[in-house]
C-alpha positions as CSV (number, residue, x, y, z in Angstrom):
1,M,0.2,0.1,0.2
2,Q,0.9,3.3,-1.2
3,K,0.9,6.6,1.4
4,T,-0.7,9.4,-0.1
5,R,0.9,12.8,0.3
6,K,-1.0,15.9,0.4
7,R,0.0,17.8,-2.1
8,K,0.6,21.7,-2.0
9,E,-1.5,23.8,-3.8
10,R,1.1,26.2,-5.2
11,I,2.3,23.4,-7.5
12,T,0.2,22.5,-11.1
13,P,-1.5,19.6,-12.3
14,D,1.7,19.1,-14.6
15,T,4.5,19.9,-12.5
16,W,2.8,16.9,-10.8
17,K,2.9,14.6,-14.2
18,N,6.1,15.8,-14.6
19,I,7.1,14.5,-10.8
20,E,5.5,11.2,-11.3
21,G,7.3,11.2,-14.3
22,R,10.5,10.6,-13.2
23,L,10.0,7.5,-11.1
24,P,9.8,4.6,-13.7
25,L,12.8,6.3,-15.0
26,K,14.4,6.3,-12.0
27,K,13.0,2.5,-11.4
28,K,14.7,1.6,-14.9
29,I,18.1,2.9,-14.0
30,N,18.4,0.5,-11.1
31,D,16.4,-2.8,-13.2
32,S,19.3,-2.2,-16.4
33,S,22.1,-4.3,-16.0
34,L,23.6,-3.0,-19.3
35,A,26.0,-0.1,-18.7
36,R,24.7,1.9,-22.0
37,L,21.3,1.7,-21.4
38,Q,21.8,3.2,-17.7
39,E,23.6,5.4,-18.7
40,R,20.4,6.5,-21.4
41,Y,17.8,6.3,-18.9
42,R,20.0,8.4,-16.2
43,A,20.2,11.0,-18.8
44,E,16.4,11.5,-19.0
45,H,16.1,11.1,-15.6
46,S,18.4,14.4,-15.1
47,E,16.6,16.1,-17.6
48,N,13.0,15.3,-16.3
49,N,14.9,16.4,-13.4
50,R,15.9,19.7,-14.1
51,R,12.5,19.9,-16.1
52,V,10.6,19.5,-12.7
53,K,13.1,22.0,-10.5
54,R,12.6,24.6,-13.4
55,N,8.6,24.2,-13.3
56,I,8.3,23.7,-9.2
57,R,10.7,27.5,-9.4
58,T,7.8,28.8,-11.8
59,D,5.0,27.6,-10.3
60,K,6.3,29.4,-6.6
61,R,7.2,32.2,-8.4
62,A,3.4,32.2,-10.3
63,D,2.1,31.7,-6.3
64,G,4.0,34.2,-4.3
65,E,2.8,37.2,-7.7
66,E,-0.2,35.9,-6.9
67,L,-0.2,36.3,-2.7
68,T,1.6,40.3,-3.5
69,K,-1.3,40.3,-5.7
70,Q,-3.9,39.6,-2.7
71,A,-2.3,41.5,-0.2
72,Q,-2.8,44.7,-2.1
73,E,-5.9,44.6,-3.4
74,A,-6.4,44.3,0.5
75,A,-4.4,46.3,2.0
76,R,-6.0,49.3,-0.9
77,K,-9.9,47.7,0.1
78,G,-8.3,49.1,4.2
79,E,-8.9,45.3,4.8
80,K,-5.9,44.9,7.0
81,R,-6.8,41.8,8.5
82,N,-6.1,40.1,5.3
83,V,-3.5,41.5,5.0
84,Y,-2.0,40.0,8.2
85,K,-2.9,36.8,6.9
86,I,-1.4,36.5,4.1
87,T,1.7,38.2,5.1
88,R,1.6,35.3,8.0
89,L,1.1,32.8,5.2
90,V,3.6,33.9,2.6
91,C,6.2,33.8,6.3
92,G,5.5,30.2,6.5
93,K,4.0,31.3,10.0
94,Y,0.2,31.1,9.2
95,S,-2.0,28.4,11.3
96,S,-6.1,28.5,10.7
97,N,-7.6,28.4,14.4
98,R,-10.8,26.6,13.4
99,N,-10.7,23.7,15.3
100,V,-10.4,25.4,18.5
101,P,-12.4,24.8,21.2
102,I,-15.0,28.0,22.6
103,R,-15.1,28.5,25.8
104,D,-17.2,30.9,27.5
105,K,-16.3,33.6,30.2
106,Q,-17.1,31.5,32.7
107,G,-14.3,28.8,31.3
108,Q,-17.4,26.3,30.4
109,L,-17.1,24.6,26.9
110,L,-19.9,25.4,24.8
111,T,-20.7,22.5,22.2
112,S,-23.9,23.3,20.4
113,E,-24.0,26.0,17.6
114,K,-26.6,28.2,19.6
115,D,-24.0,28.5,22.0
116,R,-22.0,29.2,19.7
117,E,-23.7,32.1,17.9
118,A,-24.8,33.4,21.5
119,Q,-21.1,34.5,22.1
């Protein structure tokens, strides 16, 4: 059984295809017994590896530019909360607090939606 990894949102599906295409090439390198075949497969693998790294850099830059545009738009509208949220996301210090339990003033855990809305 193969583990499923959480895919990064900034990487495009085309890049993921290239990433997944590296594994068969690596297997061919390891399985081939002839030195000529190994060299040919290594050349293919290194070319594919370069392409993957180039695509990932491009995707990362595009994602950064998109986040920059979102932050600028939020700043223009005066939405400080979104500006700070995007800044923390870019810095890698962002964590959502949606699953944090809500307590009332006495410290009791609020479990129902009506209780949460009242607070």
